[in-house]
Gaussian input, Z-matrix of N, CA and C with variables (Angstrom, degrees):
# hf/3-21g

backbone

0 1
 N
 C     1     B1
 C     2     B2     1     A1
 N     3     B3     2     A2     1     D1
 C     4     B4     3     A3     2     D2
 C     5     B5     4     A4     3     D3
 N     6     B6     5     A5     4     D4
 C     7     B7     6     A6     5     D5
 C     8     B8     7     A7     6     D6
 N     9     B9     8     A8     7     D7
 C    10    B10     9     A9     8     D8
 C    11    B11    10    A10     9     D9
 N    12    B12    11    A11    10    D10
 C    13    B13    12    A12    11    D11
 C    14    B14    13    A13    12    D12
 N    15    B15    14    A14    13    D13
 C    16    B16    15    A15    14    D14
 C    17    B17    16    A16    15    D15
 N    18    B18    17    A17    16    D16
 C    19    B19    18    A18    17    D17
 C    20    B20    19    A19    18    D18
 N    21    B21    20    A20    19    D19
 C    22    B22    21    A21    20    D20
 C    23    B23    22    A22    21    D21
 N    24    B24    23    A23    22    D22
 C    25    B25    24    A24    23    D23
 C    26    B26    25    A25    24    D24
 N    27    B27    26    A26    25    D25
 C    28    B28    27    A27    26    D26
 C    29    B29    28    A28    27    D27
 N    30    B30    29    A29    28    D28
 C    31    B31    30    A30    29    D29
 C    32    B32    31    A31    30    D30
 N    33    B33    32    A32    31    D31
 C    34    B34    33    A33    32    D32
 C    35    B35    34    A34    33    D33
 N    36    B36    35    A35    34    D34
 C    37    B37    36    A36    35    D35
 C    38    B38    37    A37    36    D36
 N    39    B39    38    A38    37    D37
 C    40    B40    39    A39    38    D38
 C    41    B41    40    A40    39    D39
 N    42    B42    41    A41    40    D40
 C    43    B43    42    A42    41    D41
 C    44    B44    43    A43    42    D42
 N    45    B45    44    A44    43    D43
 C    46    B46    45    A45    44    D44
 C    47    B47    46    A46    45    D45
 N    48    B48    47    A47    46    D46
 C    49    B49    48    A48    47    D47
 C    50    B50    49    A49    48    D48
 N    51    B51    50    A50    49    D49
 C    52    B52    51    A51    50    D50
 C    53    B53    52    A52    51    D51
 N    54    B54    53    A53    52    D52
 C    55    B55    54    A54    53    D53
 C    56    B56    55    A55    54    D54
 N    57    B57    56    A56    55    D55
 C    58    B58    57    A57    56    D56
 C    59    B59    58    A58    57    D57
 N    60    B60    59    A59    58    D58
 C    61    B61    60    A60    59    D59
 C    62    B62    61    A61    60    D60
 N    63    B63    62    A62    61    D61
 C    64    B64    63    A63    62    D62
 C    65    B65    64    A64    63    D63
 N    66    B66    65    A65    64    D64
 C    67    B67    66    A66    65    D65
 C    68    B68    67    A67    66    D66
 N    69    B69    68    A68    67    D67
 C    70    B70    69    A69    68    D68
 C    71    B71    70    A70    69    D69
 N    72    B72    71    A71    70    D70
 C    73    B73    72    A72    71    D71
 C    74    B74    73    A73    72    D72
 N    75    B75    74    A74    73    D73
 C    76    B76    75    A75    74    D74
 C    77    B77    76    A76    75    D75
 N    78    B78    77    A77    76    D76
 C    79    B79    78    A78    77    D77
 C    80    B80    79    A79    78    D78
 N    81    B81    80    A80    79    D79
 C    82    B82    81    A81    80    D80
 C    83    B83    82    A82    81    D81
 N    84    B84    83    A83    82    D82
 C    85    B85    84    A84    83    D83
 C    86    B86    85    A85    84    D84
 N    87    B87    86    A86    85    D85
 C    88    B88    87    A87    86    D86
 C    89    B89    88    A88    87    D87
 N    90    B90    89    A89    88    D88
 C    91    B91    90    A90    89    D89
 C    92    B92    91    A91    90    D90
 N    93    B93    92    A92    91    D91
 C    94    B94    93    A93    92    D92
 C    95    B95    94    A94    93    D93
 N    96    B96    95    A95    94    D94
 C    97    B97    96    A96    95    D95
 C    98    B98    97    A97    96    D96
 N    99    B99    98    A98    97    D97
 C   100   B100    99    A99    98    D98
 C   101   B101   100   A100    99    D99
 N   102   B102   101   A101   100   D100
 C   103   B103   102   A102   101   D101
 C   104   B104   103   A103   102   D102
 N   105   B105   104   A104   103   D103
 C   106   B106   105   A105   104   D104
 C   107   B107   106   A106   105   D105
 N   108   B108   107   A107   106   D106
 C   109   B109   108   A108   107   D107
 C   110   B110   109   A109   108   D108
 N   111   B111   110   A110   109   D109
 C   112   B112   111   A111   110   D110
 C   113   B113   112   A112   111   D111
 N   114   B114   113   A113   112   D112
 C   115   B115   114   A114   113   D113
 C   116   B116   115   A115   114   D114
 N   117   B117   116   A116   115   D115
 C   118   B118   117   A117   116   D116
 C   119   B119   118   A118   117   D117
 N   120   B120   119   A119   118   D118
 C   121   B121   120   A120   119   D119
 C   122   B122   121   A121   120   D120
 N   123   B123   122   A122   121   D121
 C   124   B124   123   A123   122   D122
 C   125   B125   124   A124   123   D123
 N   126   B126   125   A125   124   D124
 C   127   B127   126   A126   125   D125
 C   128   B128   127   A127   126   D126
 N   129   B129   128   A128   127   D127
 C   130   B130   129   A129   128   D128
 C   131   B131   130   A130   129   D129
 N   132   B132   131   A131   130   D130
 C   133   B133   132   A132   131   D131
 C   134   B134   133   A133   132   D132
 N   135   B135   134   A134   133   D133
 C   136   B136   135   A135   134   D134
 C   137   B137   136   A136   135   D135
 N   138   B138   137   A137   136   D136
 C   139   B139   138   A138   137   D137
 C   140   B140   139   A139   138   D138
 N   141   B141   140   A140   139   D139
 C   142   B142   141   A141   140   D140
 C   143   B143   142   A142   141   D141
 N   144   B144   143   A143   142   D142
 C   145   B145   144   A144   143   D143
 C   146   B146   145   A145   144   D144
 N   147   B147   146   A146   145   D145
 C   148   B148   147   A147   146   D146
 C   149   B149   148   A148   147   D147
 N   150   B150   149   A149   148   D148
 C   151   B151   150   A150   149   D149
 C   152   B152   151   A151   150   D150
 N   153   B153   152   A152   151   D151
 C   154   B154   153   A153   152   D152
 C   155   B155   154   A154   153   D153
 N   156   B156   155   A155   154   D154
 C   157   B157   156   A156   155   D155
 C   158   B158   157   A157   156   D156
 N   159   B159   158   A158   157   D157
 C   160   B160   159   A159   158   D158
 C   161   B161   160   A160   159   D159
 N   162   B162   161   A161   160   D160
 C   163   B163   162   A162   161   D161
 C   164   B164   163   A163   162   D162
 N   165   B165   164   A164   163   D163
 C   166   B166   165   A165   164   D164
 C   167   B167   166   A166   165   D165
 N   168   B168   167   A167   166   D166
 C   169   B169   168   A168   167   D167
 C   170   B170   169   A169   168   D168
 N   171   B171   170   A170   169   D169
 C   172   B172   171   A171   170   D170
 C   173   B173   172   A172   171   D171
 N   174   B174   173   A173   172   D172
 C   175   B175   174   A174   173   D173
 C   176   B176   175   A175   174   D174
 N   177   B177   176   A176   175   D175
 C   178   B178   177   A177   176   D176
 C   179   B179   178   A178   177   D177
 N   180   B180   179   A179   178   D178
 C   181   B181   180   A180   179   D179
 C   182   B182   181   A181   180   D180
 N   183   B183   182   A182   181   D181
 C   184   B184   183   A183   182   D182
 C   185   B185   184   A184   183   D183
 N   186   B186   185   A185   184   D184
 C   187   B187   186   A186   185   D185
 C   188   B188   187   A187   186   D186
 N   189   B189   188   A188   187   D187
 C   190   B190   189   A189   188   D188
 C   191   B191   190   A190   189   D189
 N   192   B192   191   A191   190   D190
 C   193   B193   192   A192   191   D191
 C   194   B194   193   A193   192   D192
 N   195   B195   194   A194   193   D193
 C   196   B196   195   A195   194   D194
 C   197   B197   196   A196   195   D195
 N   198   B198   197   A197   196   D196
 C   199   B199   198   A198   197   D197
 C   200   B200   199   A199   198   D198
 N   201   B201   200   A200   199   D199
 C   202   B202   201   A201   200   D200
 C   203   B203   202   A202   201   D201
 N   204   B204   203   A203   202   D202
 C   205   B205   204   A204   203   D203
 C   206   B206   205   A205   204   D204
 N   207   B207   206   A206   205   D205
 C   208   B208   207   A207   206   D206
 C   209   B209   208   A208   207   D207
 N   210   B210   209   A209   208   D208
 C   211   B211   210   A210   209   D209
 C   212   B212   211   A211   210   D210
 N   213   B213   212   A212   211   D211
 C   214   B214   213   A213   212   D212
 C   215   B215   214   A214   213   D213
 N   216   B216   215   A215   214   D214
 C   217   B217   216   A216   215   D215
 C   218   B218   217   A217   216   D216
 N   219   B219   218   A218   217   D217
 C   220   B220   219   A219   218   D218
 C   221   B221   220   A220   219   D219
 N   222   B222   221   A221   220   D220
 C   223   B223   222   A222   221   D221
 C   224   B224   223   A223   222   D222
 N   225   B225   224   A224   223   D223
 C   226   B226   225   A225   224   D224
 C   227   B227   226   A226   225   D225
 N   228   B228   227   A227   226   D226
 C   229   B229   228   A228   227   D227
 C   230   B230   229   A229   228   D228
 N   231   B231   230   A230   229   D229
 C   232   B232   231   A231   230   D230
 C   233   B233   232   A232   231   D231
 N   234   B234   233   A233   232   D232
 C   235   B235   234   A234   233   D233
 C   236   B236   235   A235   234   D234
 N   237   B237   236   A236   235   D235
 C   238   B238   237   A237   236   D236
 C   239   B239   238   A238   237   D237
 N   240   B240   239   A239   238   D238
 C   241   B241   240   A240   239   D239
 C   242   B242   241   A241   240   D240
 N   243   B243   242   A242   241   D241
 C   244   B244   243   A243   242   D242
 C   245   B245   244   A244   243   D243

   B1=1.4593
   B2=1.5228
   B3=1.2560
   B4=1.4578
   B5=1.5261
   B6=1.3376
   B7=1.4626
   B8=1.5201
   B9=1.3309
   B10=1.4617
   B11=1.5188
   B12=1.3066
   B13=1.4526
   B14=1.5155
   B15=1.3296
   B16=1.4607
   B17=1.5254
   B18=1.3201
   B19=1.4614
   B20=1.5221
   B21=1.3289
   B22=1.4602
   B23=1.5189
   B24=1.3121
   B25=1.4617
   B26=1.5262
   B27=1.3180
   B28=1.4646
   B29=1.5278
   B30=1.3232
   B31=1.4642
   B32=1.5276
   B33=1.3247
   B34=1.4664
   B35=1.5253
   B36=1.3336
   B37=1.4611
   B38=1.5222
   B39=1.3278
   B40=1.4624
   B41=1.5185
   B42=1.3440
   B43=1.4632
   B44=1.5243
   B45=1.3239
   B46=1.4659
   B47=1.5279
   B48=1.3259
   B49=1.4633
   B50=1.5204
   B51=1.3213
   B52=1.4579
   B53=1.5187
   B54=1.3194
   B55=1.4637
   B56=1.5207
   B57=1.3227
   B58=1.4583
   B59=1.5200
   B60=1.3359
   B61=1.4645
   B62=1.5243
   B63=1.3220
   B64=1.4675
   B65=1.5235
   B66=1.3127
   B67=1.4589
   B68=1.5271
   B69=1.3359
   B70=1.4709
   B71=1.5304
   B72=1.3321
   B73=1.4642
   B74=1.5284
   B75=1.3224
   B76=1.4645
   B77=1.5216
   B78=1.3139
   B79=1.4599
   B80=1.5284
   B81=1.3195
   B82=1.4625
   B83=1.5231
   B84=1.3067
   B85=1.4572
   B86=1.5267
   B87=1.3287
   B88=1.4587
   B89=1.5297
   B90=1.3318
   B91=1.4671
   B92=1.5269
   B93=1.3171
   B94=1.4585
   B95=1.5244
   B96=1.3169
   B97=1.4558
   B98=1.5209
   B99=1.3102
   B100=1.4578
   B101=1.5140
   B102=1.3194
   B103=1.4580
   B104=1.5200
   B105=1.3075
   B106=1.4678
   B107=1.5241
   B108=1.3287
   B109=1.4701
   B110=1.5127
   B111=1.3196
   B112=1.4575
   B113=1.5167
   B114=1.3053
   B115=1.4631
   B116=1.5145
   B117=1.3252
   B118=1.4508
   B119=1.5165
   B120=1.3039
   B121=1.4615
   B122=1.5193
   B123=1.3383
   B124=1.4610
   B125=1.5223
   B126=1.3205
   B127=1.4609
   B128=1.5319
   B129=1.3396
   B130=1.4639
   B131=1.5298
   B132=1.3306
   B133=1.4602
   B134=1.5254
   B135=1.3471
   B136=1.4612
   B137=1.5254
   B138=1.3297
   B139=1.4579
   B140=1.5187
   B141=1.3333
   B142=1.4549
   B143=1.5274
   B144=1.3300
   B145=1.4570
   B146=1.5246
   B147=1.3255
   B148=1.4633
   B149=1.5182
   B150=1.3278
   B151=1.4611
   B152=1.5186
   B153=1.3106
   B154=1.4565
   B155=1.5229
   B156=1.3293
   B157=1.4672
   B158=1.5275
   B159=1.3169
   B160=1.4618
   B161=1.5357
   B162=1.3324
   B163=1.4656
   B164=1.5263
   B165=1.3386
   B166=1.4627
   B167=1.5289
   B168=1.3225
   B169=1.4632
   B170=1.5270
   B171=1.3309
   B172=1.4640
   B173=1.5254
   B174=1.3126
   B175=1.4553
   B176=1.5108
   B177=1.3103
   B178=1.4694
   B179=1.5169
   B180=1.3362
   B181=1.4627
   B182=1.5217
   B183=1.3256
   B184=1.4633
   B185=1.5294
   B186=1.3228
   B187=1.4605
   B188=1.5254
   B189=1.3028
   B190=1.4649
   B191=1.5193
   B192=1.3309
   B193=1.4589
   B194=1.5305
   B195=1.3288
   B196=1.4701
   B197=1.5253
   B198=1.3198
   B199=1.4602
   B200=1.5212
   B201=1.3270
   B202=1.4623
   B203=1.5336
   B204=1.3303
   B205=1.4702
   B206=1.5278
   B207=1.3217
   B208=1.4686
   B209=1.5253
   B210=1.3300
   B211=1.4636
   B212=1.5274
   B213=1.3185
   B214=1.4654
   B215=1.5356
   B216=1.3505
   B217=1.4712
   B218=1.5331
   B219=1.3140
   B220=1.4644
   B221=1.5282
   B222=1.3233
   B223=1.4669
   B224=1.5262
   B225=1.3434
   B226=1.4777
   B227=1.5299
   B228=1.3244
   B229=1.4665
   B230=1.5256
   B231=1.3236
   B232=1.4647
   B233=1.5218
   B234=1.3372
   B235=1.4685
   B236=1.5262
   B237=1.3377
   B238=1.4646
   B239=1.5235
   B240=1.3100
   B241=1.4585
   B242=1.5239
   B243=1.3280
   B244=1.4576
   B245=1.5160
   A1=110.69
   A2=118.18
   A3=125.97
   A4=114.12
   A5=117.54
   A6=121.89
   A7=115.33
   A8=117.97
   A9=119.95
   A10=115.11
   A11=118.36
   A12=120.96
   A13=114.35
   A14=118.10
   A15=121.23
   A16=109.55
   A17=116.01
   A18=121.47
   A19=109.15
   A20=115.72
   A21=121.60
   A22=108.76
   A23=116.07
   A24=121.66
   A25=108.50
   A26=116.71
   A27=120.92
   A28=111.63
   A29=117.27
   A30=121.52
   A31=112.52
   A32=118.09
   A33=122.09
   A34=112.41
   A35=117.61
   A36=122.12
   A37=110.95
   A38=115.58
   A39=121.77
   A40=108.60
   A41=118.82
   A42=120.16
   A43=109.61
   A44=117.01
   A45=121.07
   A46=111.39
   A47=117.37
   A48=121.48
   A49=108.64
   A50=117.20
   A51=121.94
   A52=109.59
   A53=116.38
   A54=121.85
   A55=106.65
   A56=116.31
   A57=121.38
   A58=107.88
   A59=116.02
   A60=119.38
   A61=109.72
   A62=115.75
   A63=120.94
   A64=108.79
   A65=116.28
   A66=122.00
   A67=107.67
   A68=118.86
   A69=119.92
   A70=113.97
   A71=117.50
   A72=120.42
   A73=114.97
   A74=117.99
   A75=120.14
   A76=110.02
   A77=115.72
   A78=121.52
   A79=108.12
   A80=115.77
   A81=121.69
   A82=109.72
   A83=116.86
   A84=123.08
   A85=105.89
   A86=115.63
   A87=120.01
   A88=110.24
   A89=117.48
   A90=118.93
   A91=110.62
   A92=115.32
   A93=121.28
   A94=107.55
   A95=115.63
   A96=121.91
   A97=109.21
   A98=116.12
   A99=121.89
   A100=108.44
   A101=115.55
   A102=121.48
   A103=107.69
   A104=115.71
   A105=119.84
   A106=113.21
   A107=117.16
   A108=120.64
   A109=109.39
   A110=116.10
   A111=121.91
   A112=108.74
   A113=115.94
   A114=122.10
   A115=108.37
   A116=115.83
   A117=121.18
   A118=111.87
   A119=114.34
   A120=122.46
   A121=107.80
   A122=116.44
   A123=120.56
   A124=109.14
   A125=115.07
   A126=122.06
   A127=108.26
   A128=117.94
   A129=120.64
   A130=111.77
   A131=116.36
   A132=122.24
   A133=113.07
   A134=117.44
   A135=120.35
   A136=112.45
   A137=116.88
   A138=120.68
   A139=115.28
   A140=118.02
   A141=119.84
   A142=110.60
   A143=115.61
   A144=122.04
   A145=107.52
   A146=116.73
   A147=120.95
   A148=109.24
   A149=115.57
   A150=120.96
   A151=108.60
   A152=116.69
   A153=121.55
   A154=105.98
   A155=116.59
   A156=119.78
   A157=109.51
   A158=115.46
   A159=120.89
   A160=109.50
   A161=117.45
   A162=119.87
   A163=113.39
   A164=117.63
   A165=120.03
   A166=112.33
   A167=117.75
   A168=121.36
   A169=113.25
   A170=117.68
   A171=120.66
   A172=110.33
   A173=116.57
   A174=121.65
   A175=116.91
   A176=118.85
   A177=120.05
   A178=109.74
   A179=116.52
   A180=120.66
   A181=112.00
   A182=117.38
   A183=120.76
   A184=111.81
   A185=116.26
   A186=121.01
   A187=112.19
   A188=114.91
   A189=121.28
   A190=110.71
   A191=116.30
   A192=121.64
   A193=110.01
   A194=117.31
   A195=119.56
   A196=111.37
   A197=114.99
   A198=121.21
   A199=108.97
   A200=117.53
   A201=120.36
   A202=110.46
   A203=117.50
   A204=120.69
   A205=113.69
   A206=117.71
   A207=120.45
   A208=112.03
   A209=117.73
   A210=121.26
   A211=113.47
   A212=118.35
   A213=121.77
   A214=112.27
   A215=120.09
   A216=118.96
   A217=113.78
   A218=117.73
   A219=121.22
   A220=112.53
   A221=117.25
   A222=121.41
   A223=112.54
   A224=119.86
   A225=117.93
   A226=112.84
   A227=116.97
   A228=120.22
   A229=110.92
   A230=116.42
   A231=120.45
   A232=111.12
   A233=116.99
   A234=119.94
   A235=110.76
   A236=116.29
   A237=119.58
   A238=111.53
   A239=116.23
   A240=120.88
   A241=111.49
   A242=115.92
   A243=120.38
   A244=111.49
   D1=-34.28
   D2=174.37
   D3=33.21
   D4=-120.60
   D5=-168.90
   D6=-74.22
   D7=-28.16
   D8=-171.84
   D9=-111.94
   D10=-3.44
   D11=176.94
   D12=70.37
   D13=24.92
   D14=178.46
   D15=-119.04
   D16=159.16
   D17=177.36
   D18=-103.06
   D19=130.59
   D20=-178.29
   D21=-127.38
   D22=132.47
   D23=174.64
   D24=-87.25
   D25=140.02
   D26=-179.59
   D27=-54.66
   D28=-35.35
   D29=-179.06
   D30=-65.30
   D31=-17.21
   D32=-179.07
   D33=-91.79
   D34=1.31
   D35=-179.49
   D36=-101.17
   D37=141.28
   D38=174.43
   D39=-130.64
   D40=130.55
   D41=176.23
   D42=-62.17
   D43=141.34
   D44=-176.58
   D45=-121.18
   D46=-60.94
   D47=-174.65
   D48=-165.18
   D49=169.92
   D50=174.19
   D51=-106.33
   D52=141.30
   D53=169.54
   D54=-96.73
   D55=131.43
   D56=178.96
   D57=-133.18
   D58=126.51
   D59=-178.46
   D60=-152.88
   D61=135.47
   D62=177.43
   D63=-93.98
   D64=105.74
   D65=172.46
   D66=-85.39
   D67=165.52
   D68=-178.72
   D69=-56.93
   D70=-35.85
   D71=-174.13
   D72=-104.28
   D73=-11.39
   D74=-177.69
   D75=-162.82
   D76=166.37
   D77=175.54
   D78=-110.34
   D79=127.54
   D80=179.89
   D81=-96.35
   D82=127.71
   D83=170.13
   D84=-130.78
   D85=108.11
   D86=-171.35
   D87=-131.19
   D88=128.43
   D89=175.97
   D90=-74.48
   D91=143.23
   D92=176.56
   D93=-112.89
   D94=128.03
   D95=179.22
   D96=-112.86
   D97=150.10
   D98=173.01
   D99=-96.81
   D100=140.76
   D101=177.56
   D102=-135.63
   D103=118.84
   D104=-178.04
   D105=-103.92
   D106=-12.26
   D107=178.90
   D108=-136.49
   D109=137.24
   D110=176.31
   D111=-152.93
   D112=165.95
   D113=176.31
   D114=-113.04
   D115=136.71
   D116=179.21
   D117=106.92
   D118=-178.83
   D119=179.96
   D120=-113.47
   D121=130.31
   D122=179.75
   D123=-57.36
   D124=122.60
   D125=-178.90
   D126=-144.93
   D127=108.52
   D128=-177.27
   D129=-53.71
   D130=130.63
   D131=-177.40
   D132=-104.07
   D133=-10.19
   D134=-174.16
   D135=-125.81
   D136=26.28
   D137=174.94
   D138=83.38
   D139=0.54
   D140=-179.88
   D141=-77.23
   D142=159.61
   D143=177.80
   D144=-98.79
   D145=132.87
   D146=176.49
   D147=-123.66
   D148=155.75
   D149=177.84
   D150=-157.94
   D151=145.84
   D152=171.73
   D153=-90.24
   D154=120.17
   D155=-179.11
   D156=-129.34
   D157=164.99
   D158=178.65
   D159=-74.86
   D160=144.00
   D161=179.95
   D162=-52.67
   D163=-36.95
   D164=-178.58
   D165=-65.23
   D166=-17.92
   D167=-179.15
   D168=-92.42
   D169=-3.82
   D170=178.66
   D171=-63.42
   D172=125.55
   D173=172.16
   D174=72.57
   D175=9.84
   D176=178.01
   D177=-65.44
   D178=140.02
   D179=-178.28
   D180=-62.88
   D181=-30.87
   D182=-179.98
   D183=-92.10
   D184=12.65
   D185=-176.04
   D186=-72.73
   D187=146.99
   D188=173.04
   D189=-85.24
   D190=2.38
   D191=-176.13
   D192=-123.07
   D193=76.59
   D194=-178.55
   D195=-66.01
   D196=152.17
   D197=178.94
   D198=-117.21
   D199=149.84
   D200=177.00
   D201=-61.65
   D202=150.75
   D203=-178.65
   D204=-53.48
   D205=-36.85
   D206=-179.07
   D207=-65.73
   D208=-21.91
   D209=-177.26
   D210=-88.31
   D211=-18.09
   D212=-174.95
   D213=-56.05
   D214=-45.92
   D215=179.40
   D216=-64.85
   D217=-15.89
   D218=-179.48
   D219=-81.79
   D220=-16.22
   D221=-173.80
   D222=-56.13
   D223=-51.17
   D224=-179.98
   D225=-60.15
   D226=-36.97
   D227=178.93
   D228=-64.72
   D229=-42.80
   D230=179.76
   D231=-67.92
   D232=-41.55
   D233=177.87
   D234=-59.64
   D235=-45.42
   D236=-179.63
   D237=-62.71
   D238=-37.22
   D239=-179.29
   D240=-69.24
   D241=-41.30
   D242=-176.18
   D243=-82.50

């Protein structure tokens, strides 16, 4: 359940891409998986804010939903997928 409070079966995951970003103190290399089926209702478990938004609104500069720097290069890939 980890960060989102949902249950995911390994069979419902597909590898998608890696996020790579050099932060001042460390380098992040994180695999991104796609999940199309889960059980439960998305409920943030670690204080983060979540929202369902339209793909066209991902990463917009005037967005109320900022994304971490490591996620910015993933936006075109996610838009194309969705």
